[in-house]
C-alpha positions as CSV (number, residue, x, y, z in Angstrom):
1,M,-62.1,87.8,0.5
2,Q,-64.1,85.5,-2.0
3,I,-61.2,85.4,-4.4
4,G,-58.8,85.2,-1.6
5,L,-60.3,82.5,-0.7
6,N,-60.3,80.5,-3.8
7,I,-57.0,81.7,-4.9
8,H,-55.8,79.9,-1.6
9,D,-58.0,76.8,-2.5
10,R,-55.8,76.7,-5.7
11,L,-52.7,77.3,-4.8
12,K,-51.9,73.6,-3.7
13,G,-48.8,72.3,-1.6
14,E,-46.6,74.9,0.0
15,K,-48.2,78.5,0.1
16,Y,-45.7,80.0,2.3
17,I,-43.1,79.9,-0.6
18,W,-46.5,81.2,-2.8
19,L,-46.6,84.0,-0.4
20,V,-42.4,84.7,-1.0
21,M,-43.1,84.2,-4.6
22,L,-45.7,87.5,-4.5
23,I,-43.7,89.7,-2.3
24,L,-40.1,89.3,-4.0
25,P,-40.8,90.1,-7.6
26,V,-42.5,93.4,-6.5
27,F,-39.6,94.4,-4.1
28,S,-37.4,93.3,-7.7
29,T,-39.0,95.3,-9.7
30,L,-38.7,98.7,-7.1
31,V,-34.7,97.6,-6.6
32,V,-34.2,97.6,-10.6
33,Y,-36.4,100.7,-11.4
34,S,-34.1,102.2,-8.5
35,A,-30.6,100.7,-10.3
36,T,-31.5,101.4,-13.4
37,G,-32.9,104.7,-13.9
38,G,-29.3,106.8,-14.1
39,L,-28.4,104.4,-17.0
40,A,-32.2,104.6,-18.6
41,Y,-32.2,108.1,-18.7
42,T,-28.6,108.4,-20.6
43,A,-28.5,105.4,-23.0
44,Q,-32.4,105.8,-23.6
45,G,-32.8,109.1,-24.3
46,G,-34.2,110.3,-21.2
47,N,-36.9,107.3,-20.5
48,T,-36.1,106.2,-17.4
49,E,-38.3,103.8,-17.3
50,Y,-37.1,101.6,-20.4
51,Y,-35.5,98.8,-18.2
52,F,-37.9,99.0,-15.3
53,L,-40.4,98.2,-18.3
54,K,-38.3,95.1,-19.5
55,H,-37.5,93.6,-16.1
56,L,-41.3,93.8,-15.6
57,G,-42.1,91.7,-18.8
58,I,-39.3,89.3,-18.2
59,L,-41.1,88.6,-14.4
60,A,-44.7,88.4,-15.8
61,M,-43.3,86.2,-17.9
62,G,-41.2,84.1,-15.3
63,L,-44.2,83.7,-13.2
64,A,-46.2,82.8,-16.2
65,L,-43.8,80.0,-16.5
66,L,-43.9,79.3,-13.0
67,W,-47.2,78.5,-12.7
68,T,-47.2,76.2,-15.9
69,F,-44.4,74.4,-14.5
70,Y,-46.4,74.4,-11.0
71,R,-49.3,72.6,-12.8
72,V,-47.5,70.0,-14.4
73,H,-46.5,66.8,-12.5
74,Y,-43.1,66.5,-11.2
75,M,-42.5,63.2,-12.2
76,F,-42.9,64.4,-16.0
77,F,-39.2,66.0,-16.0
78,A,-37.7,62.7,-14.9
79,K,-38.8,61.3,-18.2
80,V,-37.4,63.8,-20.4
81,S,-34.0,64.0,-18.1
82,G,-32.1,62.5,-20.6
83,I,-32.9,65.1,-23.7
84,L,-32.6,68.2,-21.1
85,L,-29.1,66.6,-20.5
86,L,-28.2,66.3,-23.9
87,T,-29.6,69.0,-25.1
88,A,-27.6,71.5,-22.4
89,I,-24.3,69.8,-24.0
90,V,-24.8,70.9,-26.9
91,L,-26.1,74.0,-26.6
92,L,-22.6,74.5,-24.5
93,V,-20.6,73.3,-26.9
94,L,-22.2,75.6,-29.7
95,T,-21.8,79.2,-26.9
96,L,-18.0,78.3,-26.7
97,V,-18.0,78.2,-30.2
98,A,-19.9,80.5,-32.0
99,G,-21.2,82.5,-28.9
100,V,-21.5,86.2,-28.3
101,E,-18.8,87.5,-26.6
102,I,-19.9,90.4,-23.8
103,N,-17.4,91.5,-21.5
104,G,-14.6,89.0,-22.7
105,A,-16.8,86.1,-22.1
106,R,-18.8,83.9,-24.2
107,R,-21.8,83.1,-22.1
108,W,-24.8,83.6,-24.7
109,L,-26.1,82.2,-28.0
110,R,-28.3,84.6,-29.9
111,I,-31.5,83.5,-31.2
112,P,-31.6,85.3,-34.8
113,I,-35.5,85.5,-34.7
114,L,-36.5,87.6,-31.6
115,D,-32.6,89.0,-31.7
116,M,-32.2,88.1,-27.7
117,T,-29.4,86.6,-26.0
118,F,-29.9,83.2,-24.2
119,Q,-27.4,82.7,-21.7
120,T,-26.7,78.4,-22.2
121,S,-25.7,77.9,-18.3
122,D,-28.7,78.8,-16.6
123,F,-30.8,75.9,-19.2
124,A,-27.3,73.6,-18.4
125,K,-27.9,74.3,-14.6
126,L,-31.4,73.1,-14.3
127,A,-31.2,70.3,-16.7
128,L,-27.8,68.8,-14.7
129,V,-30.2,68.9,-11.4
130,I,-33.1,67.2,-12.8
131,Y,-30.6,64.4,-14.5
132,L,-28.6,64.0,-11.4
133,A,-31.8,63.8,-9.5
134,T,-33.1,61.5,-11.7
135,Q,-30.0,59.0,-11.6
136,L,-30.5,59.0,-7.9
137,S,-33.7,58.0,-7.6
138,L,-34.3,55.5,-10.4
139,N,-31.4,53.8,-11.2
140,R,-30.0,53.3,-7.2
141,S,-27.1,51.4,-8.7
142,C,-25.3,54.1,-9.7
143,I,-24.8,54.8,-6.0
144,A,-22.6,51.9,-5.1
145,N,-19.7,52.2,-6.1
146,L,-16.9,54.3,-8.7
147,K,-17.3,51.8,-11.6
148,T,-21.2,52.2,-11.8
149,A,-21.4,56.2,-11.2
150,F,-18.9,56.8,-13.6
151,V,-21.3,57.3,-16.9
152,P,-24.5,58.0,-15.6
153,V,-23.5,60.3,-12.6
154,L,-20.2,61.5,-12.3
155,L,-19.4,61.9,-16.4
156,P,-22.1,64.1,-17.3
157,I,-21.4,66.4,-14.2
158,V,-17.9,67.4,-15.3
159,L,-18.6,67.1,-18.8
160,V,-21.4,69.9,-17.6
161,C,-19.0,72.0,-15.2
162,A,-16.3,71.5,-17.5
163,L,-18.1,72.7,-20.7
164,I,-19.2,76.3,-18.5
165,A,-16.0,77.0,-16.6
166,P,-13.9,78.7,-19.4
167,A,-16.4,81.5,-19.8
168,D,-17.9,81.3,-16.0
169,L,-15.8,79.6,-13.6
170,S,-18.1,80.7,-10.4
171,T,-21.1,79.0,-12.2
172,A,-19.1,75.8,-13.0
173,L,-18.0,76.0,-9.0
174,M,-21.5,76.1,-7.7
175,L,-23.1,73.6,-9.8
176,F,-20.6,71.4,-8.8
177,A,-21.2,72.1,-5.3
178,T,-24.8,71.7,-5.5
179,C,-24.3,68.6,-7.5
180,F,-22.2,67.2,-4.8
181,T,-25.1,68.0,-2.0
182,L,-27.4,66.4,-4.3
183,M,-25.2,63.2,-4.2
184,F,-24.4,63.2,-0.3
185,V,-28.2,63.8,0.2
186,G,-28.6,60.6,-2.3
187,Q,-26.7,58.8,0.2
188,M,-23.7,58.1,-3.3
189,N,-21.1,56.5,-1.4
190,L,-19.0,58.5,0.4
191,K,-15.4,57.0,-1.2
192,I,-17.3,58.7,-4.7
193,L,-17.7,61.6,-3.3
194,G,-14.1,62.2,-2.0
195,S,-12.8,61.0,-5.0
196,M,-15.2,64.1,-6.7
197,V,-13.9,66.5,-4.8
198,L,-10.3,65.3,-5.9
199,V,-11.6,65.7,-9.4
200,G,-13.0,69.1,-8.9
201,A,-9.9,70.1,-7.7
202,L,-8.0,68.6,-10.5
203,V,-10.3,70.4,-13.6
204,V,-9.5,74.0,-11.8
205,S,-6.0,73.6,-11.8
206,L,-5.7,72.8,-14.9
207,I,-8.6,75.2,-16.8
208,F,-6.1,78.0,-14.6
209,V,-2.9,76.0,-16.9
210,W,-5.0,76.4,-20.0
211,G,-5.6,80.0,-19.2
212,A,-1.9,80.7,-19.3
213,Y,-1.3,78.9,-22.8
214,F,-4.4,80.2,-24.0
215,P,-5.6,83.7,-22.1
216,D,-8.4,84.3,-25.5
217,L,-10.1,81.0,-24.2
218,I,-9.6,81.1,-20.7
219,R,-10.8,83.6,-18.4
220,S,-7.7,83.2,-15.8
221,E,-6.3,86.6,-15.9
222,T,-9.8,88.0,-14.9
223,W,-10.0,84.9,-12.0
224,T,-6.5,85.5,-10.5
225,S,-6.7,89.3,-10.5
226,R,-10.3,88.8,-8.6
227,V,-9.0,86.5,-5.9
228,M,-5.6,88.5,-5.7
229,A,-7.7,91.6,-4.8
230,F,-9.9,90.0,-2.1
231,T,-6.6,88.3,-0.5
232,S,-3.9,91.0,-0.7
233,G,-6.0,94.6,-1.1
234,G,-4.1,94.4,-5.0
235,G,-5.5,95.5,-7.8
236,D,-8.4,96.9,-8.9
237,T,-10.6,96.6,-5.8
238,Y,-13.5,99.4,-7.3
239,Q,-16.5,97.3,-7.3
240,V,-16.1,96.1,-3.8
241,D,-15.1,99.1,-2.1
242,Q,-18.3,101.3,-4.0
243,A,-20.5,98.1,-2.3
244,K,-18.7,98.7,0.8
245,I,-19.6,102.3,0.7
246,A,-23.4,101.9,-0.3
247,I,-23.9,99.2,2.6
248,A,-22.3,101.6,5.0
249,G,-24.3,104.2,3.8
250,G,-27.2,102.3,4.6
251,G,-27.4,101.7,7.8
252,L,-29.9,100.4,10.0
253,T,-33.3,101.3,8.1
254,G,-31.4,102.6,4.7
255,L,-31.5,105.8,2.6
256,G,-35.1,104.8,1.3
257,P,-36.7,103.5,-2.0
258,G,-35.0,105.3,-5.3
259,N,-32.6,107.3,-2.8
260,S,-29.7,105.4,-3.7
261,V,-26.3,107.4,-4.2
262,Q,-23.8,104.5,-4.8
263,R,-26.1,103.5,-7.7
264,N,-24.1,105.8,-9.8
265,F,-20.8,104.9,-9.5
266,L,-20.9,101.0,-9.2
267,P,-20.8,98.9,-11.7
268,S,-23.7,96.5,-12.3
269,P,-26.0,97.7,-9.8
270,Y,-28.9,95.6,-11.0
271,A,-27.0,92.7,-11.3
272,D,-23.6,91.6,-9.7
273,F,-24.4,94.5,-7.0
274,I,-27.7,94.6,-6.5
275,Y,-27.6,93.5,-2.7
276,A,-25.8,96.6,-2.0
277,I,-28.4,98.8,-3.7
278,I,-30.6,97.2,-1.3
279,A,-28.2,97.7,1.7
280,E,-28.1,101.4,1.0
281,E,-31.7,101.8,0.0
282,W,-33.3,99.5,2.7
283,G,-30.8,99.4,5.5
284,F,-29.3,96.4,7.3
285,I,-33.1,95.1,8.0
286,G,-34.6,95.0,4.3
287,G,-31.1,93.5,3.4
288,A,-31.5,91.1,6.0
289,L,-35.3,90.3,5.2
290,I,-34.2,89.0,1.7
291,L,-31.6,86.9,3.2
292,F,-34.5,85.5,5.3
293,A,-36.4,85.2,2.4
294,F,-34.0,82.7,0.4
295,M,-33.4,80.7,3.8
296,F,-37.0,80.2,4.5
297,I,-37.6,79.2,0.6
298,F,-34.7,76.9,1.1
299,F,-35.7,75.2,4.2
300,R,-39.4,74.8,3.0
301,S,-37.9,73.3,0.0
302,I,-36.0,70.8,2.5
303,S,-39.3,69.9,4.2
304,L,-40.7,68.2,1.1
305,V,-37.6,65.8,1.5
306,K,-40.4,64.1,4.4
307,N,-42.7,64.4,2.9
308,S,-42.3,63.2,-1.0
309,P,-44.1,60.0,-1.9
310,K,-41.4,59.7,-4.3
311,A,-37.2,59.7,-3.6
312,F,-37.3,62.0,-7.6
313,G,-39.7,64.6,-5.5
314,A,-37.3,65.1,-2.7
315,L,-34.2,64.9,-4.5
316,L,-35.3,67.2,-7.2
317,A,-37.0,70.1,-4.4
318,V,-33.2,69.2,-2.4
319,G,-31.3,70.3,-5.4
320,L,-33.1,73.1,-6.8
321,S,-33.4,74.9,-3.6
322,V,-29.6,74.3,-2.9
323,M,-28.6,75.6,-6.2
324,L,-31.0,78.8,-5.7
325,T,-29.8,79.4,-2.3
326,L,-26.5,79.5,-2.8
327,Q,-26.5,81.7,-5.9
328,A,-28.3,83.9,-3.7
329,L,-25.6,83.5,-0.5
330,L,-22.6,83.7,-2.9
331,N,-24.0,86.9,-4.2
332,M,-24.3,88.5,-0.8
333,A,-21.2,87.6,0.0
334,V,-19.8,89.1,-2.4
335,S,-21.1,92.4,-1.9
336,V,-20.6,92.2,2.1
337,N,-16.5,90.8,0.8
338,L,-16.9,88.3,2.2
339,L,-15.5,86.5,-1.1
340,P,-14.1,87.3,-4.3
341,V,-16.2,89.1,-6.9
342,T,-18.0,86.4,-8.5
343,G,-20.5,87.8,-11.4
344,L,-23.4,85.8,-9.8
345,T,-26.5,87.3,-10.1
346,L,-29.0,87.7,-7.2
347,P,-31.8,85.2,-8.2
348,L,-35.5,86.5,-8.7
349,I,-34.1,89.9,-7.6
350,S,-31.6,91.1,-10.1
351,M,-32.1,92.4,-13.6
352,G,-31.5,89.5,-16.3
353,G,-33.4,87.3,-19.0
354,T,-32.9,83.5,-18.8
355,S,-31.9,84.0,-15.0
356,V,-35.2,85.5,-13.4
357,I,-36.9,82.9,-16.2
358,F,-35.3,79.8,-14.8
359,A,-34.9,81.1,-11.6
360,C,-38.7,81.4,-11.8
361,I,-39.1,77.6,-13.5
362,S,-36.8,76.0,-10.5
363,I,-39.5,77.2,-8.0
364,G,-42.0,75.8,-9.9
365,M,-40.9,72.3,-10.5
366,I,-40.6,73.2,-6.5
367,L,-44.1,74.7,-6.0
368,S,-45.0,71.2,-8.4
369,V,-43.5,68.8,-5.6
370,G,-45.3,70.3,-3.1
371,R,-48.5,69.8,-4.6
372,H,-48.2,66.6,-5.1
373,V,-47.2,65.5,-1.3
374,V,-49.1,62.7,-0.2
375,G,-48.7,61.9,3.6
376,Q,-45.6,61.5,5.5
377,V,-42.7,58.8,5.0
378,P,-40.5,57.4,7.1
379,E,-37.7,60.6,8.9
380,G,-34.9,59.8,7.2
381,K,-35.7,57.4,4.3
382,L,-35.7,57.4,0.1
383,V,-38.9,55.8,-1.0
384,K,-38.5,54.0,-4.4
385,T,-40.3,55.7,-7.7
386,E,-40.5,55.4,-10.8
387,V,-41.3,56.6,-14.1
388,E,-45.1,56.5,-14.2
389,Y,-47.3,58.8,-12.3
390,E,-50.9,59.9,-12.1
391,N,-51.2,63.8,-13.3
392,T,-54.1,64.1,-10.2
393,D,-54.7,67.4,-9.0
């Protein structure tokens, strides 16, 4: 009992988010173990625990980084935002030129010493949100008109999204939507936001046109087939069909942990379609609880806007929570056939290296903002902020 009280006292800020972060990793290990058992048995010579233990190690690393970033004062991220963005752009260019190609897409760089792959778009998403939150809070002149916003705000957004799009259009569009939301919350001029929508539509159109002439570089054929399969039912609908069978089989309460049938037929049951496995094993109730968990994190993070003493903290919490929640909703929507197949994982649940790591880092940053919340600020007002800060506990 005393240990529990000591932990409660040490966890400052959003304790309810901490509670969710204690539950989700445990749930993730259960689902991933079930979803990868058959794959591990055939691919690892009967060792059904291989992917489970690997995922457990990644989760442990992610939670350690979550704690580390929680302990860092969030204003530190504003100071290094420019460096993070430049690093992200360099990594994205390297990925396009010399990245590891898996399933027809170059999204990864190989780390030679560790012999591991690193998905650069996960780092780029985080870096861009931090940079944008910094500009909208510390450089308030950028929100006035298109001229003042172009170089510090619009150009980085378009550049990063354009570099991600050739191999991962879904992530690029999700990041663009996150940036748009963050700019709206940051009180960006509405004319600029309108221009942003037009530019985004133009860039996507150009990517599809470019893909028609350079199919080896742009995966336009894959995107088109997914959209056609969703809108008309033509083309390859195998993934979605198997996901719907899994969800229907789960019913209200599910088949029980480890009893999934469709994990043997559904491609990527541990990643893109893990929500279908959740619905099959845990039923409608389990699926609804996962949805509730992400919405809970979102609304608790949004509450920091009212209480954060610095505008950067408020915008950082908004940007990161929108990005995580939007990705989760898109993943769930694909499984229930509300959207075409996107390839997006379910944050904090799906098996994956960099996806889990950077999701945990994002939560750590949100918790850092909550840790340094003091008092109330006038509702609807963003407080003027500065880069200098006090690293107080």
